[in-house]
C-alpha positions in Angstrom: 0.0 0.0 0.0 0.9 3.7 -0.3 -1.1 5.6 2.3 -0.1 9.3 1.9 -2.7 10.6 4.2 -3.7 13.8 2.4 -5.4 11.6 -0.2 -7.5 9.8 2.4 -8.2 12.3 5.1 -11.6 11.9 6.7 -12.3 8.5 5.2 -13.8 5.5 7.0 -10.4 4.5 8.4 -10.0 8.0 10.0 -13.5 7.8 11.5 -12.6 4.6 13.3 -9.1 5.5 14.3 -10.0 9.0 15.5 -13.1 7.9 17.4 -11.0 5.4 19.3 -8.2 8.0 19.8 -10.6 10.6 21.3 -12.2 8.0 23.6 -8.7 7.2 25.0 -7.8 10.8 25.3 -11.0 11.6 27.1 -10.3 8.7 29.5 -6.8 10.1 30.2 -8.3 13.5 31.0 -10.3 12.0 33.9 -7.2 12.0 36.1 -5.5 15.3 37.1 -2.0 14.0 36.6 -0.3 14.9 33.3 -0.1 12.5 30.4 1.9 12.3 27.2 0.5 11.4 23.7 3.0 10.2 21.1 2.1 10.0 17.4 4.8 8.1 15.5 3.6 8.8 12.0 1.9 12.2 12.3 1.5 13.6 8.8 0.4 17.2 8.3 -1.7 17.6 11.4 -4.9 18.6 9.6 -6.1 18.6 6.0 -8.2 20.7 3.7 -10.9 18.5 2.2 -11.2 20.9 -0.8 -7.5 20.6 -1.7 -6.4 18.6 -4.7 -5.3 15.5 -2.9 -8.5 14.9 -0.9 -10.6 16.1 -3.9 -8.9 13.6 -6.2 -10.2 10.6 -4.2 -13.3 12.1 -2.5 -13.0 9.4 0.2 -14.2 11.7 2.9 -17.6 11.8 1.4 -18.0 8.1 2.5 -16.4 8.7 5.8 -16.8 11.9 7.9 -19.3 13.1 5.2 -21.7 10.4 6.2 -21.8 11.4 9.9 -23.8 14.5 9.5 -27.1 12.8 10.4 -27.3 12.0 14.1 -27.2 8.5 15.5 -29.2 7.2 18.4 -28.7 8.9 21.7 -26.4 6.3 23.2 -24.1 6.3 20.1 -24.1 10.2 20.0 -23.0 10.3 23.7 -19.9 8.2 22.8 -19.2 10.2 19.6 -19.4 13.5 21.5 -15.6 14.0 22.2 -14.8 13.2 18.6 -17.4 15.5 17.2 -16.5 18.3 19.6 -12.8 18.0 18.7 -13.5 18.1 15.0 -15.7 21.2 15.5 -13.1 23.0 17.6 -10.4 22.5 14.9 -12.8 23.7 12.2 -13.6 26.8 14.2 -10.0 27.8 14.1 -9.0 26.6 10.6 -12.1 26.5 8.5 -15.2 24.3 7.9 -13.5 22.4 5.1 -10.7 21.1 7.4 -10.5 17.6 8.7 -8.2 17.1 11.8 -5.5 14.4 11.7 -4.4 12.8 14.9 -2.0 15.7 15.9 -4.8 18.2 15.7 -7.1 15.9 17.7 -4.5 15.2 20.4 -3.8 18.9 20.8 -7.5 19.5 21.6 -7.2 17.3 24.7 -3.9 18.6 26.0 -4.1 20.5 29.3 -1.3 22.6 30.8 1.3 20.0 31.8 0.3 17.4 29.3 2.5 16.8 26.3 2.0 15.8 22.6 5.0 14.5 20.6 4.4 14.3 16.8 6.9 12.4 14.7 7.1 12.8 10.9 10.0 11.7 8.6 8.6 13.1 5.3 10.5 16.4 4.8 7.7 18.5 3.3 5.0 17.1 5.6 7.4 17.5 8.6 8.0 21.1 7.8 4.3 21.9 7.7 3.7 20.0 10.9 6.6 21.9 12.6 5.2 25.2 11.5 1.7 24.3 12.9 2.7 22.8 16.2 6.2 23.4 17.3 5.4 26.9 18.8 3.0 25.4 21.3 4.6 24.6 24.7 2.4 21.5 24.9 3.5 20.0 21.6 6.8 19.0 20.1 7.5 17.9 16.5 10.4 15.5 15.7 11.8 14.8 12.2 12.5 11.1 12.7 11.5 7.7 11.4 8.5 6.6 13.5 9.8 3.1 14.1 13.1 4.5 15.3 11.4 7.1 17.5 9.1 4.7 19.2 11.6 2.9 21.5 13.5 6.2 22.1 10.4 8.0 23.4 9.1 5.5 25.9 8.6 5.4 28.7 7.8 9.1 29.0 8.5 11.0 32.2 4.8 11.3 33.0 4.4 7.5 33.0 0.8 8.0 31.8 -0.3 8.3 28.2 -0.7 6.8 24.8 1.2 5.9 21.6 -0.5 6.0 18.3 1.3 3.9 15.6 -0.1 4.7 12.2 2.5 3.8 9.5 1.8 4.3 5.7 2.3 0.5 4.9 4.5 1.3 1.9 7.0 -1.4 2.7 6.3 -5.1 2.4 6.1 -6.9 5.7 5.0 -3.9 7.7 2.1 -5.7 9.3 4.5 -8.2 10.7 6.8 -5.4 11.8 3.9 -3.7 13.6 3.5 -6.9 15.7 7.2 -7.1 16.5 7.6 -3.4 17.4 4.4 -3.4 19.5 5.5 -6.3 21.6 8.9 -4.7 22.2 7.3 -1.4 23.1 4.9 -3.0 25.6 7.8 -4.8 27.2 9.6 -1.5 27.7 6.5 0.6 28.8 4.0 -1.9 30.1 1.4 0.5 31.4 1.1 2.8 28.4 -2.0 2.6 26.1 -1.0 1.7 22.5 -3.2 2.2 19.4 -1.8 0.4 16.5 -3.7 1.0 13.2 -3.7 -1.3 10.2 -5.5 -1.5 6.8 -7.6 -4.5 6.1 -6.5 -5.6 2.6 -4.7 -8.9 3.3 -7.1 -10.3 5.9 -5.1 -13.5 6.6 -2.1 -11.3 7.6 -4.3 -9.4 10.0 -5.5 -12.6 11.5 -1.9 -13.8 11.9 -1.0 -10.5 13.6 -3.9 -10.9 16.0 -3.0 -14.5 16.8 0.6 -13.6 17.5 -0.4 -10.8 19.8 -3.0 -12.9 21.5 -0.4 -15.4 22.4 2.5 -13.1 23.3 1.1 -9.8 24.8 1.7 -9.5 28.5 -1.1 -7.0 28.8 -4.8 -7.0 27.8 -5.8 -5.7 24.4 -8.7 -5.3 22.1 -8.9 -5.9 18.3 -11.3 -3.4 16.8 -12.1 -3.9 13.0 -14.5 -1.9 10.8 -15.2 -3.4 7.4 -17.1 -1.3 4.8 -16.6 -3.7 1.8 -16.7 -7.5 1.6 -13.2 -8.8 2.2 -11.3 -8.6 -1.1 -7.5 -8.6 -1.4 -7.7 -6.4 -4.5 -8.8 -3.4 -2.4 -9.0 -1.8 1.0 -12.0 -3.5 2.7 -11.7 -1.7 6.0 -9.3 -1.0 8.8 -8.7 -1.8 12.4 -6.8 -1.0 15.6 -5.1 -3.1 18.2 -5.5 -1.2 21.5 -3.2 -2.4 24.3 -4.2 -1.5 27.8 -7.5 -0.1 26.7 -9.7 2.0 29.0 -11.9 -0.5 31.0 -15.0 1.0 29.3 -13.7 0.8 25.7 -15.0 -2.7 24.9 -18.5 -1.9 25.9 -18.3 1.5 24.1 -17.0 -0.2 20.9 -19.9 -2.8 21.1 -22.2 0.2 21.0 -20.5 2.4 18.3 -19.0 0.0 15.9 -22.3 -1.6 14.7 -23.7 1.9 14.1 -20.6 2.9 12.1 -20.6 -0.3 10.1 -24.2 0.3 9.1 -23.7 4.0 8.3 -20.3 3.6 6.4 -21.1 0.4 4.5 -20.5 0.4 0.8 -22.1 -2.0 -1.7 -24.5 -3.2 0.9 -21.9 -4.7 3.2 -20.7 -3.5 6.6 -19.2 -5.5 9.5 -17.2 -5.0 12.7 -15.2 -7.0 15.2 -14.5 -6.2 18.9 -12.4 -9.0 20.3 -10.1 -9.3 23.3 -6.5 -10.3 22.9 -3.8 -11.2 25.4 -4.4 -12.0 29.1 -7.8 -11.0 30.6 -8.2 -7.5 31.9 
């Protein structure tokens, strides 16, 4: 795959990834002690959906564009932090903007909290630096995300999350995700990890889940959202492995994922998975 994010901003994968991210951030805010949020493959920070890249694919129309109509009250309650963060970013940068993970993380940072955004691509990194390196709560690093991950953990706050969201341009990166995630959890056992993956090669995702289920020393969830019938010729959906999830996240996912699968389905097919991995919580 080649997943240069400007072409895919606001699509179904972003809706899933960013809903989970905002649920975890909201959970971290419940304690007064500071936390750190690390984004290993940060991109531009936010994206203009009217720009050439997003306009060329139009994927956002079948992602965030389908969320205009309200869901049921219980689903809306769980979507509220995500919707509020998107609205706050748009209030500052324009109604046609969609926030990437750095912009969403920034919305949840309090004085004393820290966001660290890692981006290797020179042009994207320069934009990210200009947007976020002047804020005392955020820091931008021009590094390879896989190299940065072990160097940045454990953070001094000892509380927080790591979002791992590589572009999957290199063969074998799904397997690498499993290896690097296991090493990271060994080094910082109490951090929350959100590891995103595209669902194109479904057997590879199942192997990843089986490996992590057997080897993880901490509880985790596998959250998948499918918007096409599984087909190796195209992106059928996406998912996240969430290590050390908030204790409420499984119940929340069981409420929200069916609604998203129904709303975002294409070609009459939508499905989801919410399955525990590793030792019991």
